[in-house]
BATI-211920 format. One record per residue (C-alpha): y, z, x. Coordinates in steps of 0.001 Angstrom, whole numbers. Layout:
REC        v        w        u
REC        Y        Z        X
...
END
This chain:
REC        v        w        u
REC    34371   190853     1551
REC    35502   191927    -1947
REC    38773   193832    -2364
REC    38990   196665    -4809
REC    42100   195345    -6701
REC    41579   197159    -9996
REC    41909   200722    -8721
REC    44921   199727    -6559
REC    46637   198091    -9556
REC    46018   201158   -11668
REC    47466   203367    -8960
REC    50580   201170    -8734
REC    50974   201236   -12505
REC    50682   205023   -12527
REC    53255   205321    -9714
REC    55675   203005   -11512
REC    55209   204976   -14705
REC    55919   208232   -12879
REC    59011   206743   -11222
REC    60196   205392   -14565
REC    59658   208807   -16130
REC    61583   210533   -13321
REC    64379   208019   -13620
REC    64535   208500   -17392
REC    64577   212271   -16973
REC    67399   212023   -14433
REC    69406   209801   -16759
REC    68848   212257   -19615
REC    69901   215213   -17432
REC    73042   213384   -16294
REC    73896   212543   -19883
REC    73488   216183   -20876
REC    75722   217268   -18002
REC    78292   214676   -18991
REC    78246   215712   -22622
REC    78715   219400   -21803
REC    82280   220503   -22543
REC    84126   221339   -19372
REC    85133   224933   -19187
REC    88769   225051   -18227
REC    90361   228171   -17022
REC    92789   229351   -19647
REC    96146   230339   -18252
REC    97709   233341   -19850
REC   101027   232571   -21470
REC   103233   235470   -20458
REC   106451   233881   -21732
REC   106560   235822   -25066
REC   106358   239098   -23103
REC   109050   237941   -20681
REC   111210   236797   -23584
REC   110873   240243   -25153
REC   112200   242059   -22090
REC   114911   239452   -21401
REC   116141   239702   -24982
REC   116050   243496   -24892
REC   118095   243712   -21687
REC   120594   241018   -22668
REC   121093   242429   -26158
REC   121652   245926   -24799
REC   124098   244707   -22143
REC   126093   242414   -24435
REC   126265   244885   -27308
REC   127313   247692   -24968
REC   130014   245510   -23450
REC   131319   244415   -26839
REC   131373   247975   -28156
REC   133321   249162   -25114
REC   135722   246231   -25346
REC   136335   246723   -29061
REC   136756   250502   -29033
REC   140363   251276   -29972
REC   141257   247624   -29385
REC   143925   245513   -31054
REC   143096   242872   -33657
REC   144014   240028   -31289
REC   141425   241190   -28715
REC   138738   241352   -31382
REC   139714   237858   -32530
REC   139563   236387   -29007
REC   136217   238043   -28292
REC   134815   236778   -31598
REC   135850   233192   -30821
REC   134488   233365   -27253
REC   131100   234727   -28382
REC   130912   232149   -31164
REC   131634   229232   -28820
REC   129201   230600   -26231
REC   126426   230586   -28818
REC   127278   227009   -29815
REC   127262   225800   -26181
REC   123861   227340   -25468
REC   122509   225919   -28719
REC   123643   222456   -27581
REC   121851   222874   -24238
REC   118640   224066   -25926
REC   118661   221158   -28372
REC   119374   218653   -25577
REC   116447   220005   -23537
REC   114146   219331   -26493
REC   115507   215823   -27152
REC   115932   214542   -23572
REC   113826   211829   -21891
REC   112285   212908   -18602
REC   111804   209354   -17253
REC   115347   208796   -15925
REC   115298   212213   -14265
REC   112209   211264   -12243
REC   114051   208157   -11073
REC   117105   210217   -10088
REC   114941   212749    -8265
REC   113175   209985    -6300
REC   116574   208612    -5257
REC   117621   212153    -4267
REC   120562   212250    -6653
REC   122012   215753    -6830
REC   120634   217568    -9830
REC   117724   215163   -10326
REC   114966   217579    -9371
REC   116565   220374   -11372
REC   116814   218073   -14404
REC   113090   217299   -14094
REC   112324   221039   -14064
REC   114475   221643   -17123
REC   112865   218753   -19001
REC   109324   219832   -18063
REC   110016   223396   -19236
REC   111932   222337   -22318
REC   110130   224843   -24521
REC   111314   227750   -22365
REC   114835   226317   -22023
REC   115081   225867   -25788
REC   113750   229369   -26408
REC   116210   230983   -24001
REC   119255   228995   -25140
REC   118675   228719   -28883
REC   116665   231834   -29673
REC   117574   234497   -27143
REC   121201   233717   -26283
REC   121957   232105   -29643
REC   120666   235036   -31696
REC   122376   237599   -29471
REC   125681   235742   -29817
REC   125215   235672   -33582
REC   124669   239425   -33709
REC   127571   240201   -31383
REC   129916   237904   -33305
REC   129013   239931   -36398
REC   129913   243135   -34540
REC   133205   241584   -33472
REC   133839   240510   -37057
REC   133244   244054   -38251
REC   135751   245356   -35689
REC   138243   242696   -36724
REC   137825   243632   -40394
REC   138281   247304   -39565
REC   141505   246600   -37684
REC   142800   244459   -40547
REC   141977   247129   -43116
REC   143639   249883   -41080
REC   146718   247754   -40513
REC   147167   246675   -44121
REC   146227   249997   -45734
REC   145200   248407   -49010
REC   143096   249695   -51877
REC   139320   249991   -51495
REC   138653   246892   -53579
REC   140799   244789   -51258
REC   138982   246227   -48240
REC   135753   244741   -49547
REC   137464   241390   -50081
REC   138822   241388   -46508
REC   135385   242118   -45060
REC   133715   239400   -47145
REC   136354   236830   -46163
REC   136118   237602   -42428
REC   132304   237562   -42404
REC   132244   234325   -44422
REC   134684   232613   -42076
REC   132663   233629   -38989
REC   129361   232497   -40555
REC   130841   229204   -41740
REC   132371   228403   -38358
REC   129129   229270   -36565
REC   126971   227068   -38804
REC   129465   224190   -38802
REC   129965   224142   -35034
REC   126223   224389   -34412
REC   125553   221493   -36795
REC   128133   219357   -34976
REC   126757   220506   -31620
REC   123152   219615   -32500
REC   124177   216110   -33526
REC   126047   215684   -30245
REC   123138   217150   -28244
REC   120602   214699   -29686
REC   122813   211690   -28920
REC   123825   212798   -25406
REC   120709   214768   -24453
REC   120144   213292   -20983
REC   123804   213536   -20009
REC   123986   217187   -21085
REC   120828   218185   -19213
REC   121978   216304   -16127
REC   125310   218121   -16241
REC   123573   221486   -16556
REC   121192   220544   -13718
REC   124108   219697   -11417
REC   125720   223047   -12179
REC   122480   224940   -11516
REC   121841   222980    -8311
REC   124989   224580    -6860
REC   123303   227984    -6996
REC   119787   226792    -6104
REC   119072   224362    -3304
REC   116766   221543    -4339
REC   113668   221144    -2193
END
């Protein structure tokens, strides 16, 4: 009895061709899916808006406080307040610079060993952009403005006390403003150099202080 091998072979060839075509189409579809750019959900960055309101509130509070403190005040009070505001701006500038320059690796190790301040240091290092913005931009700029206000009050007290000619009044104002600006720039330059060299130690110290007010989970 003869077997009809030719039609069966043709059918097998057609089936294999179809399967090969399906497989090729599947591979092509998978490649297209793989090559499609993944659509990631974009998170809205609300920090600039928050920074605006934080700066507005802090500037209003600090300027109001300085104006009240300097109204009808003595020259020595204006001098002390000027120095305090100047140093406060330098300290916050050091913290902001250290947050940018620190290495997060040791903080992870400290957090895993449950060293106090370790987890807080990791948070500060991970959000270094916000820490730097708050310390250097917001607080630093506000301190710069308020120190100028204090300098103006100090110059006014000096002028009233000396009762000199108008030309000398201008000289006194220029000298006081120049001294305040020079001290601010010089101390910040020294502080930035120190912050870069001791970045991890500074951030760890700040983290330990903050951990007193916030329990680490």
